[in-house]
KOLROFI-217155 format. One record per residue: residue number from 1; residue in one letter; chain; x, y, z of N, C-alpha, C, O in turn. Coordinates in Angstrom, 1 decimal. Atoms other than C-alpha are relative to their C-alpha. Layout:
% residues N
<atom><nr>NUM</nr><rest>a</rest><kette>A</kette><n_x>X</n_x><n_y>Y</n_y><n_z>Z</n_z><ca_x>X</ca_x><ca_y>Y</ca_y><ca_z>Z</ca_z><c_x>X</c_x><c_y>Y</c_y><c_z>Z</c_z><o_x>X</o_x><o_y>Y</o_y><o_z>Z</o_z></atom>
...
***
This chain:
% residues 69
<atom><nr>1</nr><rest>m</rest><kette>A</kette><n_x>0.2</n_x><n_y>0.0</n_y><n_z>-1.5</n_z><ca_x>135.8</ca_x><ca_y>114.0</ca_y><ca_z>107.5</ca_z><c_x>-1.5</c_x><c_y>-0.1</c_y><c_z>0.2</c_z><o_x>-2.3</o_x><o_y>0.1</o_y><o_z>-0.7</o_z></atom>
<atom><nr>2</nr><rest>f</rest><kette>A</kette><n_x>1.4</n_x><n_y>0.1</n_y><n_z>-0.3</n_z><ca_x>132.5</ca_x><ca_y>113.6</ca_y><ca_z>109.3</ca_z><c_x>-0.6</c_x><c_y>1.4</c_y><c_z>0.1</c_z><o_x>0.0</o_x><o_y>2.4</o_y><o_z>0.6</o_z></atom>
<atom><nr>3</nr><rest>y</rest><kette>A</kette><n_x>0.7</n_x><n_y>-1.3</n_y><n_z>-0.1</n_z><ca_x>130.0</ca_x><ca_y>116.4</ca_y><ca_z>109.0</ca_z><c_x>-0.7</c_x><c_y>0.0</c_y><c_z>1.4</c_z><o_x>-1.1</o_x><o_y>-1.0</o_y><o_z>1.9</o_z></atom>
<atom><nr>4</nr><rest>i</rest><kette>A</kette><n_x>0.5</n_x><n_y>-0.2</n_y><n_z>-1.4</n_z><ca_x>128.8</ca_x><ca_y>117.8</ca_y><ca_z>112.3</ca_z><c_x>-1.5</c_x><c_y>0.3</c_y><c_z>0.0</c_z><o_x>-1.9</o_x><o_y>1.4</o_y><o_z>-0.5</o_z></atom>
<atom><nr>5</nr><rest>v</rest><kette>A</kette><n_x>1.5</n_x><n_y>-0.3</n_y><n_z>-0.2</n_z><ca_x>125.0</ca_x><ca_y>117.5</ca_y><ca_z>113.0</ca_z><c_x>-0.2</c_x><c_y>-0.3</c_y><c_z>1.5</c_z><o_x>-0.1</o_x><o_y>-1.4</o_y><o_z>2.0</o_z></atom>
<atom><nr>6</nr><rest>k</rest><kette>A</kette><n_x>0.2</n_x><n_y>0.2</n_y><n_z>-1.4</n_z><ca_x>124.3</ca_x><ca_y>118.1</ca_y><ca_z>116.7</ca_z><c_x>-1.3</c_x><c_y>-0.7</c_y><c_z>0.3</c_z><o_x>-2.3</o_x><o_y>-0.4</o_y><o_z>-0.3</o_z></atom>
<atom><nr>7</nr><rest>r</rest><kette>A</kette><n_x>1.2</n_x><n_y>0.7</n_y><n_z>-0.4</n_z><ca_x>121.9</ca_x><ca_y>115.7</ca_y><ca_z>118.2</ca_z><c_x>-0.2</c_x><c_y>0.1</c_y><c_z>1.5</c_z><o_x>-0.3</o_x><o_y>1.2</o_y><o_z>2.0</o_z></atom>
<atom><nr>8</nr><rest>d</rest><kette>A</kette><n_x>0.2</n_x><n_y>0.1</n_y><n_z>-1.4</n_z><ca_x>121.3</ca_x><ca_y>114.7</ca_y><ca_z>121.8</ca_z><c_x>0.9</c_x><c_y>0.9</c_y><c_z>0.8</c_z><o_x>2.0</o_x><o_y>0.4</o_y><o_z>1.1</o_z></atom>
<atom><nr>9</nr><rest>g</rest><kette>A</kette><n_x>-0.9</n_x><n_y>-0.9</n_y><n_z>-0.7</n_z><ca_x>122.7</ca_x><ca_y>117.7</ca_y><ca_z>123.6</ca_z><c_x>1.1</c_x><c_y>0.5</c_y><c_z>-0.9</c_z><o_x>0.8</o_x><o_y>1.1</o_y><o_z>-1.9</o_z></atom>
<atom><nr>10</nr><rest>n</rest><kette>A</kette><n_x>-1.2</n_x><n_y>-0.4</n_y><n_z>0.8</n_z><ca_x>126.2</ca_x><ca_y>118.3</ca_y><ca_z>122.3</ca_z><c_x>0.6</c_x><c_y>-1.1</c_y><c_z>-0.8</c_z><o_x>1.6</o_x><o_y>-0.9</o_y><o_z>-1.5</o_z></atom>
<atom><nr>11</nr><rest>r</rest><kette>A</kette><n_x>-0.6</n_x><n_y>1.1</n_y><n_z>0.7</n_z><ca_x>126.8</ca_x><ca_y>114.9</ca_y><ca_z>120.8</ca_z><c_x>-0.5</c_x><c_y>-0.1</c_y><c_z>-1.5</c_z><o_x>-1.6</o_x><o_y>0.2</o_y><o_z>-1.8</o_z></atom>
<atom><nr>12</nr><rest>t</rest><kette>A</kette><n_x>0.3</n_x><n_y>0.2</n_y><n_z>1.4</n_z><ca_x>126.9</ca_x><ca_y>114.3</ca_y><ca_z>117.1</ca_z><c_x>-0.6</c_x><c_y>-1.4</c_y><c_z>-0.3</c_z><o_x>-0.5</o_x><o_y>-2.3</o_y><o_z>0.6</o_z></atom>
<atom><nr>13</nr><rest>a</rest><kette>A</kette><n_x>0.5</n_x><n_y>1.3</n_y><n_z>0.4</n_z><ca_x>125.2</ca_x><ca_y>111.4</ca_y><ca_z>115.3</ca_z><c_x>1.2</c_x><c_y>-1.1</c_y><c_z>0.0</c_z><o_x>1.0</o_x><o_y>-2.2</o_y><o_z>0.5</o_z></atom>
<atom><nr>14</nr><rest>y</rest><kette>A</kette><n_x>-1.2</n_x><n_y>0.8</n_y><n_z>0.0</n_z><ca_x>128.7</ca_x><ca_y>109.9</ca_y><ca_z>114.9</ca_z><c_x>0.4</c_x><c_y>-0.4</c_y><c_z>1.4</c_z><o_x>0.6</o_x><o_y>-1.6</o_y><o_z>1.6</o_z></atom>
<atom><nr>15</nr><rest>e</rest><kette>A</kette><n_x>-0.4</n_x><n_y>0.3</n_y><n_z>-1.4</n_z><ca_x>129.5</ca_x><ca_y>110.1</ca_y><ca_z>118.6</ca_z><c_x>-1.0</c_x><c_y>-0.9</c_y><c_z>0.6</c_z><o_x>-0.6</o_x><o_y>-1.8</o_y><o_z>1.4</o_z></atom>
<atom><nr>16</nr><rest>m</rest><kette>A</kette><n_x>1.0</n_x><n_y>0.8</n_y><n_z>-0.5</n_z><ca_x>126.2</ca_x><ca_y>108.6</ca_y><ca_z>119.5</ca_z><c_x>0.1</c_x><c_y>-1.4</c_y><c_z>-0.5</c_z><o_x>-0.1</o_x><o_y>-2.4</o_y><o_z>0.2</o_z></atom>
<atom><nr>17</nr><rest>l</rest><kette>A</kette><n_x>-0.1</n_x><n_y>1.3</n_y><n_z>0.6</n_z><ca_x>126.7</ca_x><ca_y>105.7</ca_y><ca_z>117.1</ca_z><c_x>1.2</c_x><c_y>-0.7</c_y><c_z>0.5</c_z><o_x>1.1</o_x><o_y>-1.9</o_y><o_z>0.8</o_z></atom>
<atom><nr>18</nr><rest>l</rest><kette>A</kette><n_x>-1.2</n_x><n_y>0.6</n_y><n_z>-0.5</n_z><ca_x>130.2</ca_x><ca_y>105.0</ca_y><ca_z>118.2</ca_z><c_x>-0.1</c_x><c_y>-0.4</c_y><c_z>1.5</c_z><o_x>0.3</o_x><o_y>-1.5</o_y><o_z>1.9</o_z></atom>
<atom><nr>19</nr><rest>e</rest><kette>A</kette><n_x>0.2</n_x><n_y>0.3</n_y><n_z>-1.4</n_z><ca_x>129.2</ca_x><ca_y>105.1</ca_y><ca_z>121.9</ca_z><c_x>-0.9</c_x><c_y>-1.3</c_y><c_z>0.1</c_z><o_x>-0.6</o_x><o_y>-2.1</o_y><o_z>0.9</o_z></atom>
<atom><nr>20</nr><rest>e</rest><kette>A</kette><n_x>1.0</n_x><n_y>1.2</n_y><n_z>0.0</n_z><ca_x>126.3</ca_x><ca_y>102.6</ca_y><ca_z>121.2</ca_z><c_x>0.8</c_x><c_y>-1.3</c_y><c_z>-0.4</c_z><o_x>0.6</o_x><o_y>-2.3</o_y><o_z>0.2</o_z></atom>
<atom><nr>21</nr><rest>m</rest><kette>A</kette><n_x>-0.7</n_x><n_y>1.2</n_y><n_z>0.5</n_z><ca_x>128.6</ca_x><ca_y>100.2</ca_y><ca_z>119.3</ca_z><c_x>1.1</c_x><c_y>-0.4</c_y><c_z>1.0</c_z><o_x>1.5</o_x><o_y>-1.6</o_y><o_z>1.0</o_z></atom>
<atom><nr>22</nr><rest>r</rest><kette>A</kette><n_x>-1.0</n_x><n_y>0.3</n_y><n_z>-1.0</n_z><ca_x>131.3</ca_x><ca_y>100.4</ca_y><ca_z>122.0</ca_z><c_x>-0.5</c_x><c_y>-0.7</c_y><c_z>1.2</c_z><o_x>0.3</o_x><o_y>-1.3</o_y><o_z>2.0</o_z></atom>
<atom><nr>23</nr><rest>k</rest><kette>A</kette><n_x>0.6</n_x><n_y>0.6</n_y><n_z>-1.1</n_z><ca_x>128.9</ca_x><ca_y>99.1</ca_y><ca_z>124.6</ca_z><c_x>0.3</c_x><c_y>-1.5</c_y><c_z>-0.1</c_z><o_x>0.6</o_x><o_y>-2.2</o_y><o_z>1.0</o_z></atom>
<atom><nr>24</nr><rest>d</rest><kette>A</kette><n_x>-0.3</n_x><n_y>1.4</n_y><n_z>0.2</n_z><ca_x>129.4</ca_x><ca_y>95.6</ca_y><ca_z>123.1</ca_z><c_x>0.8</c_x><c_y>-0.1</c_y><c_z>-1.3</c_z><o_x>0.1</o_x><o_y>-0.4</o_y><o_z>-2.4</o_z></atom>
<atom><nr>25</nr><rest>p</rest><kette>A</kette><n_x>-0.8</n_x><n_y>0.0</n_y><n_z>1.2</n_z><ca_x>132.3</ca_x><ca_y>95.7</ca_y><ca_z>120.6</ca_z><c_x>0.0</c_x><c_y>-1.2</c_y><c_z>-0.9</c_z><o_x>0.3</o_x><o_y>-1.2</o_y><o_z>-2.1</o_z></atom>
<atom><nr>26</nr><rest>n</rest><kette>A</kette><n_x>0.0</n_x><n_y>1.2</n_y><n_z>0.7</n_z><ca_x>132.0</ca_x><ca_y>92.1</ca_y><ca_z>119.6</ca_z><c_x>-1.4</c_x><c_y>-0.4</c_y><c_z>-0.7</c_z><o_x>-1.5</o_x><o_y>-1.4</o_y><o_z>-1.4</o_z></atom>
<atom><nr>27</nr><rest>r</rest><kette>A</kette><n_x>1.4</n_x><n_y>0.3</n_y><n_z>0.5</n_z><ca_x>128.3</ca_x><ca_y>92.3</ca_y><ca_z>118.6</ca_z><c_x>-0.1</c_x><c_y>0.5</c_y><c_z>-1.4</c_z><o_x>0.6</o_x><o_y>1.5</o_y><o_z>-1.8</o_z></atom>
<atom><nr>28</nr><rest>a</rest><kette>A</kette><n_x>0.3</n_x><n_y>-0.4</n_y><n_z>1.3</n_z><ca_x>127.0</ca_x><ca_y>92.5</ca_y><ca_z>115.1</ca_z><c_x>-1.2</c_x><c_y>1.0</c_y><c_z>0.1</c_z><o_x>-2.2</o_x><o_y>0.7</o_y><o_z>0.7</o_z></atom>
<atom><nr>29</nr><rest>y</rest><kette>A</kette><n_x>1.0</n_x><n_y>-1.0</n_y><n_z>0.0</n_z><ca_x>124.9</ca_x><ca_y>95.7</ca_y><ca_z>114.6</ca_z><c_x>-0.7</c_x><c_y>0.1</c_y><c_z>-1.3</c_z><o_x>0.0</o_x><o_y>0.1</o_y><o_z>-2.3</o_z></atom>
<atom><nr>30</nr><rest>r</rest><kette>A</kette><n_x>0.7</n_x><n_y>-0.3</n_y><n_z>1.2</n_z><ca_x>122.2</ca_x><ca_y>96.3</ca_y><ca_z>112.1</ca_z><c_x>-0.4</c_x><c_y>1.5</c_y><c_z>0.0</c_z><o_x>-0.7</o_x><o_y>2.0</o_y><o_z>1.0</o_z></atom>
<atom><nr>31</nr><rest>s</rest><kette>A</kette><n_x>0.3</n_x><n_y>-1.5</n_y><n_z>0.0</n_z><ca_x>121.6</ca_x><ca_y>99.9</ca_y><ca_z>110.9</ca_z><c_x>-1.4</c_x><c_y>0.3</c_y><c_z>0.4</c_z><o_x>-1.6</o_x><o_y>1.4</o_y><o_z>1.1</o_z></atom>
<atom><nr>32</nr><rest>r</rest><kette>A</kette><n_x>1.3</n_x><n_y>-0.2</n_y><n_z>-0.5</n_z><ca_x>117.9</ca_x><ca_y>99.6</ca_y><ca_z>111.5</ca_z><c_x>-0.1</c_x><c_y>0.1</c_y><c_z>1.5</c_z><o_x>-0.8</o_x><o_y>0.9</o_y><o_z>2.1</o_z></atom>
<atom><nr>33</nr><rest>y</rest><kette>A</kette><n_x>0.0</n_x><n_y>0.0</n_y><n_z>-1.4</n_z><ca_x>118.5</ca_x><ca_y>98.7</ca_y><ca_z>115.1</ca_z><c_x>0.6</c_x><c_y>1.2</c_y><c_z>0.6</c_z><o_x>0.1</o_x><o_y>1.8</o_y><o_z>1.5</o_z></atom>
<atom><nr>34</nr><rest>l</rest><kette>A</kette><n_x>-0.7</n_x><n_y>-1.2</n_y><n_z>-0.5</n_z><ca_x>120.9</ca_x><ca_y>101.5</ca_y><ca_z>115.6</ca_z><c_x>-0.8</c_x><c_y>1.3</c_y><c_z>-0.2</c_z><o_x>-0.9</o_x><o_y>2.1</o_y><o_z>0.7</o_z></atom>
<atom><nr>35</nr><rest>a</rest><kette>A</kette><n_x>0.8</n_x><n_y>-1.1</n_y><n_z>0.3</n_z><ca_x>118.6</ca_x><ca_y>104.0</ca_y><ca_z>114.0</ca_z><c_x>-1.2</c_x><c_y>0.1</c_y><c_z>1.0</c_z><o_x>-1.5</o_x><o_y>1.2</o_y><o_z>1.5</o_z></atom>
<atom><nr>36</nr><rest>r</rest><kette>A</kette><n_x>1.2</n_x><n_y>0.1</n_y><n_z>-1.0</n_z><ca_x>115.6</ca_x><ca_y>102.9</ca_y><ca_z>116.2</ca_z><c_x>0.5</c_x><c_y>0.4</c_y><c_z>1.4</c_z><o_x>-0.2</o_x><o_y>1.2</o_y><o_z>2.1</o_z></atom>
<atom><nr>37</nr><rest>n</rest><kette>A</kette><n_x>-0.5</n_x><n_y>-0.3</n_y><n_z>-1.4</n_z><ca_x>117.7</ca_x><ca_y>103.0</ca_y><ca_z>119.4</ca_z><c_x>0.5</c_x><c_y>1.4</c_y><c_z>0.2</c_z><o_x>0.3</o_x><o_y>2.0</o_y><o_z>1.3</o_z></atom>
<atom><nr>38</nr><rest>l</rest><kette>A</kette><n_x>-0.6</n_x><n_y>-1.3</n_y><n_z>-0.1</n_z><ca_x>119.4</ca_x><ca_y>106.3</ca_y><ca_z>118.7</ca_z><c_x>-1.0</c_x><c_y>1.1</c_y><c_z>-0.4</c_z><o_x>-0.7</o_x><o_y>2.3</o_y><o_z>-0.1</o_z></atom>
<atom><nr>39</nr><rest>g</rest><kette>A</kette><n_x>1.0</n_x><n_y>-1.0</n_y><n_z>0.4</n_z><ca_x>116.3</ca_x><ca_y>108.1</ca_y><ca_z>117.2</ca_z><c_x>0.6</c_x><c_y>0.8</c_y><c_z>-1.2</c_z><o_x>0.3</o_x><o_y>2.0</o_y><o_z>-1.3</o_z></atom>
<atom><nr>40</nr><rest>i</rest><kette>A</kette><n_x>-0.5</n_x><n_y>-0.7</n_y><n_z>1.2</n_z><ca_x>118.2</ca_x><ca_y>109.0</ca_y><ca_z>114.0</ca_z><c_x>-0.4</c_x><c_y>-0.8</c_y><c_z>-1.2</c_z><o_x>-0.6</o_x><o_y>-2.0</o_y><o_z>-1.2</o_z></atom>
<atom><nr>41</nr><rest>e</rest><kette>A</kette><n_x>0.5</n_x><n_y>0.6</n_y><n_z>1.2</n_z><ca_x>117.0</ca_x><ca_y>108.3</ca_y><ca_z>110.5</ca_z><c_x>1.0</c_x><c_y>-1.0</c_y><c_z>-0.6</c_z><o_x>2.2</o_x><o_y>-0.9</o_y><o_z>-0.4</o_z></atom>
<atom><nr>42</nr><rest>s</rest><kette>A</kette><n_x>-0.8</n_x><n_y>1.1</n_y><n_z>0.5</n_z><ca_x>118.2</ca_x><ca_y>105.1</ca_y><ca_z>108.9</ca_z><c_x>1.0</c_x><c_y>0.4</c_y><c_z>-1.1</c_z><o_x>2.2</o_x><o_y>0.0</o_y><o_z>-1.1</o_z></atom>
<atom><nr>43</nr><rest>q</rest><kette>A</kette><n_x>-0.9</n_x><n_y>-0.4</n_y><n_z>1.1</n_z><ca_x>119.7</ca_x><ca_y>106.9</ca_y><ca_z>105.9</ca_z><c_x>1.3</c_x><c_y>0.7</c_y><c_z>0.6</c_z><o_x>2.4</o_x><o_y>0.5</o_y><o_z>0.1</o_z></atom>
<atom><nr>44</nr><rest>e</rest><kette>A</kette><n_x>-1.2</n_x><n_y>-0.7</n_y><n_z>-0.7</n_z><ca_x>121.9</ca_x><ca_y>109.1</ca_y><ca_z>108.2</ca_z><c_x>0.9</c_x><c_y>-1.0</c_y><c_z>0.7</c_z><o_x>2.1</o_x><o_y>-0.9</o_y><o_z>0.6</o_z></atom>
<atom><nr>45</nr><rest>i</rest><kette>A</kette><n_x>-0.8</n_x><n_y>1.0</n_y><n_z>-0.7</n_z><ca_x>123.0</ca_x><ca_y>106.1</ca_y><ca_z>110.2</ca_z><c_x>0.8</c_x><c_y>-0.7</c_y><c_z>-1.1</c_z><o_x>2.0</o_x><o_y>-1.0</o_y><o_z>-0.9</o_z></atom>
<atom><nr>46</nr><rest>g</rest><kette>A</kette><n_x>-0.7</n_x><n_y>0.6</n_y><n_z>1.1</n_z><ca_x>123.9</ca_x><ca_y>104.4</ca_y><ca_z>106.9</ca_z><c_x>1.2</c_x><c_y>0.8</c_y><c_z>-0.5</c_z><o_x>2.3</o_x><o_y>0.3</o_y><o_z>-0.8</o_z></atom>
<atom><nr>47</nr><rest>e</rest><kette>A</kette><n_x>-1.1</n_x><n_y>-0.9</n_y><n_z>0.5</n_z><ca_x>126.0</ca_x><ca_y>107.4</ca_y><ca_z>105.8</ca_z><c_x>1.1</c_x><c_y>0.0</c_y><c_z>1.0</c_z><o_x>2.3</o_x><o_y>0.0</o_y><o_z>0.6</o_z></atom>
<atom><nr>48</nr><rest>e</rest><kette>A</kette><n_x>-1.0</n_x><n_y>0.0</n_y><n_z>-1.0</n_z><ca_x>127.8</ca_x><ca_y>107.5</ca_y><ca_z>109.1</ca_z><c_x>0.8</c_x><c_y>-1.3</c_y><c_z>0.1</c_z><o_x>2.0</o_x><o_y>-1.3</o_y><o_z>0.2</o_z></atom>
<atom><nr>49</nr><rest>l</rest><kette>A</kette><n_x>-0.6</n_x><n_y>1.3</n_y><n_z>0.0</n_z><ca_x>128.5</ca_x><ca_y>103.8</ca_y><ca_z>109.1</ca_z><c_x>1.0</c_x><c_y>-0.1</c_y><c_z>-1.2</c_z><o_x>2.0</o_x><o_y>-0.7</o_y><o_z>-1.1</o_z></atom>
<atom><nr>50</nr><rest>a</rest><kette>A</kette><n_x>-0.9</n_x><n_y>0.1</n_y><n_z>1.2</n_z><ca_x>129.9</ca_x><ca_y>104.1</ca_y><ca_z>105.5</ca_z><c_x>1.3</c_x><c_y>0.8</c_y><c_z>0.2</c_z><o_x>2.3</o_x><o_y>0.4</o_y><o_z>-0.2</o_z></atom>
<atom><nr>51</nr><rest>k</rest><kette>A</kette><n_x>-1.2</n_x><n_y>-0.8</n_y><n_z>-0.3</n_z><ca_x>132.2</ca_x><ca_y>106.9</ca_y><ca_z>106.7</ca_z><c_x>0.9</c_x><c_y>-0.7</c_y><c_z>1.0</c_z><o_x>2.1</o_x><o_y>-0.7</o_y><o_z>0.8</o_z></atom>
<atom><nr>52</nr><rest>m</rest><kette>A</kette><n_x>-0.8</n_x><n_y>0.7</n_y><n_z>-0.9</n_z><ca_x>133.3</ca_x><ca_y>104.8</ca_y><ca_z>109.6</ca_z><c_x>0.8</c_x><c_y>-1.2</c_y><c_z>-0.7</c_z><o_x>1.9</o_x><o_y>-1.5</o_y><o_z>-0.3</o_z></atom>
<atom><nr>53</nr><rest>r</rest><kette>A</kette><n_x>-0.7</n_x><n_y>1.1</n_y><n_z>0.7</n_z><ca_x>134.1</ca_x><ca_y>101.9</ca_y><ca_z>107.2</ca_z><c_x>1.1</c_x><c_y>0.6</c_y><c_z>-0.8</c_z><o_x>2.2</o_x><o_y>0.0</o_y><o_z>-0.9</o_z></atom>
<atom><nr>54</nr><rest>d</rest><kette>A</kette><n_x>-1.1</n_x><n_y>-0.6</n_y><n_z>0.8</n_z><ca_x>136.1</ca_x><ca_y>104.3</ca_y><ca_z>105.0</ca_z><c_x>1.2</c_x><c_y>0.3</c_y><c_z>0.8</c_z><o_x>2.3</o_x><o_y>0.3</o_y><o_z>0.3</o_z></atom>
<atom><nr>55</nr><rest>y</rest><kette>A</kette><n_x>-1.1</n_x><n_y>-0.4</n_y><n_z>-0.8</n_z><ca_x>138.2</ca_x><ca_y>105.4</ca_y><ca_z>107.9</ca_z><c_x>0.5</c_x><c_y>-1.2</c_y><c_z>0.9</c_z><o_x>1.4</o_x><o_y>-1.1</o_y><o_z>1.7</o_z></atom>
<atom><nr>56</nr><rest>g</rest><kette>A</kette><n_x>-0.5</n_x><n_y>1.2</n_y><n_z>-0.7</n_z><ca_x>138.7</ca_x><ca_y>101.8</ca_y><ca_z>109.2</ca_z><c_x>-0.5</c_x><c_y>-0.2</c_y><c_z>1.4</c_z><o_x>0.0</o_x><o_y>-1.0</o_y><o_z>2.1</o_z></atom>
<atom><nr>57</nr><rest>i</rest><kette>A</kette><n_x>0.5</n_x><n_y>0.1</n_y><n_z>-1.3</n_z><ca_x>136.6</ca_x><ca_y>102.2</ca_y><ca_z>112.3</ca_z><c_x>-1.0</c_x><c_y>-1.2</c_y><c_z>0.1</c_z><o_x>-1.1</o_x><o_y>-1.8</o_y><o_z>1.1</o_z></atom>
<atom><nr>58</nr><rest>a</rest><kette>A</kette><n_x>1.1</n_x><n_y>1.1</n_y><n_z>0.0</n_z><ca_x>133.8</ca_x><ca_y>99.7</ca_y><ca_z>111.3</ca_z><c_x>0.2</c_x><c_y>-0.8</c_y><c_z>-1.3</c_z><o_x>0.7</o_x><o_y>-0.4</o_y><o_z>-2.3</o_z></atom>
<atom><nr>59</nr><rest>t</rest><kette>A</kette><n_x>0.0</n_x><n_y>0.8</n_y><n_z>1.2</n_z><ca_x>133.5</ca_x><ca_y>96.8</ca_y><ca_z>108.9</ca_z><c_x>-1.4</c_x><c_y>-0.6</c_y><c_z>-0.2</c_z><o_x>-2.2</o_x><o_y>-0.6</o_y><o_z>0.8</o_z></atom>
<atom><nr>60</nr><rest>r</rest><kette>A</kette><n_x>1.3</n_x><n_y>0.5</n_y><n_z>0.3</n_z><ca_x>130.5</ca_x><ca_y>95.3</ca_y><ca_z>107.2</ca_z><c_x>0.1</c_x><c_y>-1.4</c_y><c_z>-0.5</c_z><o_x>1.0</o_x><o_y>-1.8</o_y><o_z>-1.3</o_z></atom>
<atom><nr>61</nr><rest>s</rest><kette>A</kette><n_x>0.1</n_x><n_y>1.3</n_y><n_z>0.5</n_z><ca_x>129.6</ca_x><ca_y>91.7</ca_y><ca_z>106.7</ca_z><c_x>-1.5</c_x><c_y>-0.3</c_y><c_z>-0.3</c_z><o_x>-2.2</o_x><o_y>-0.4</o_y><o_z>0.7</o_z></atom>
<atom><nr>62</nr><rest>g</rest><kette>A</kette><n_x>1.4</n_x><n_y>0.2</n_y><n_z>0.3</n_z><ca_x>126.3</ca_x><ca_y>91.1</ca_y><ca_z>104.9</ca_z><c_x>-0.7</c_x><c_y>1.3</c_y><c_z>0.4</c_z><o_x>-0.4</o_x><o_y>2.3</o_y><o_z>-0.1</o_z></atom>
<atom><nr>63</nr><rest>k</rest><kette>A</kette><n_x>0.8</n_x><n_y>-1.2</n_y><n_z>-0.5</n_z><ca_x>123.8</ca_x><ca_y>93.4</ca_y><ca_z>106.6</ca_z><c_x>0.4</c_x><c_y>0.5</c_y><c_z>1.4</c_z><o_x>-0.2</o_x><o_y>1.4</o_y><o_z>1.9</o_z></atom>
<atom><nr>64</nr><rest>s</rest><kette>A</kette><n_x>-0.4</n_x><n_y>-0.3</n_y><n_z>-1.4</n_z><ca_x>125.7</ca_x><ca_y>93.6</ca_y><ca_z>109.9</ca_z><c_x>1.3</c_x><c_y>0.8</c_y><c_z>0.0</c_z><o_x>2.1</o_x><o_y>0.7</o_y><o_z>-0.9</o_z></atom>
<atom><nr>65</nr><rest>w</rest><kette>A</kette><n_x>-1.2</n_x><n_y>-0.9</n_y><n_z>-0.2</n_z><ca_x>128.3</ca_x><ca_y>96.1</ca_y><ca_z>111.1</ca_z><c_x>0.7</c_x><c_y>-0.4</c_y><c_z>1.3</c_z><o_x>0.1</o_x><o_y>-0.7</o_y><o_z>2.3</o_z></atom>
<atom><nr>66</nr><rest>y</rest><kette>A</kette><n_x>-0.9</n_x><n_y>0.3</n_y><n_z>-1.2</n_z><ca_x>131.2</ca_x><ca_y>95.5</ca_y><ca_z>113.5</ca_z><c_x>1.0</c_x><c_y>1.1</c_y><c_z>0.2</c_z><o_x>1.4</o_x><o_y>1.8</o_y><o_z>-0.8</o_z></atom>
<atom><nr>67</nr><rest>l</rest><kette>A</kette><n_x>-1.1</n_x><n_y>-0.9</n_y><n_z>-0.3</n_z><ca_x>133.7</ca_x><ca_y>97.7</ca_y><ca_z>115.2</ca_z><c_x>1.3</c_x><c_y>-0.6</c_y><c_z>-0.4</c_z><o_x>1.5</o_x><o_y>-1.8</o_y><o_z>-0.2</o_z></atom>
<atom><nr>68</nr><rest>s</rest><kette>A</kette><n_x>-1.3</n_x><n_y>0.5</n_y><n_z>0.4</n_z><ca_x>137.2</ca_x><ca_y>97.3</ca_y><ca_z>113.8</ca_z><c_x>1.1</c_x><c_y>0.3</c_y><c_z>1.1</c_z><o_x>2.2</o_x><o_y>-0.3</o_y><o_z>1.0</o_z></atom>
<atom><nr>69</nr><rest>e</rest><kette>A</kette><n_x>-0.9</n_x><n_y>-0.4</n_y><n_z>-1.1</n_z><ca_x>138.9</ca_x><ca_y>98.8</ca_y><ca_z>116.9</ca_z><c_x>0.5</c_x><c_y>-1.2</c_y><c_z>0.8</c_z><o_x>1.3</o_x><o_y>-1.0</o_y><o_z>1.7</o_z></atom>
***
């Protein structure tokens, strides 16, 4: 399961990431872009994206990430 690290108010890094990706679900996202926009370290974004991939929420193609929903 996802570990809880509170960020922006009461939202976790996972919630912030999912919210950002849901703004345009057909878009390809790069982890660097997400890290810069959300103000979260790239390594943590990468870990969260990997967890999302493991649970079938996101897929990866090359260096880009997509929502699977």
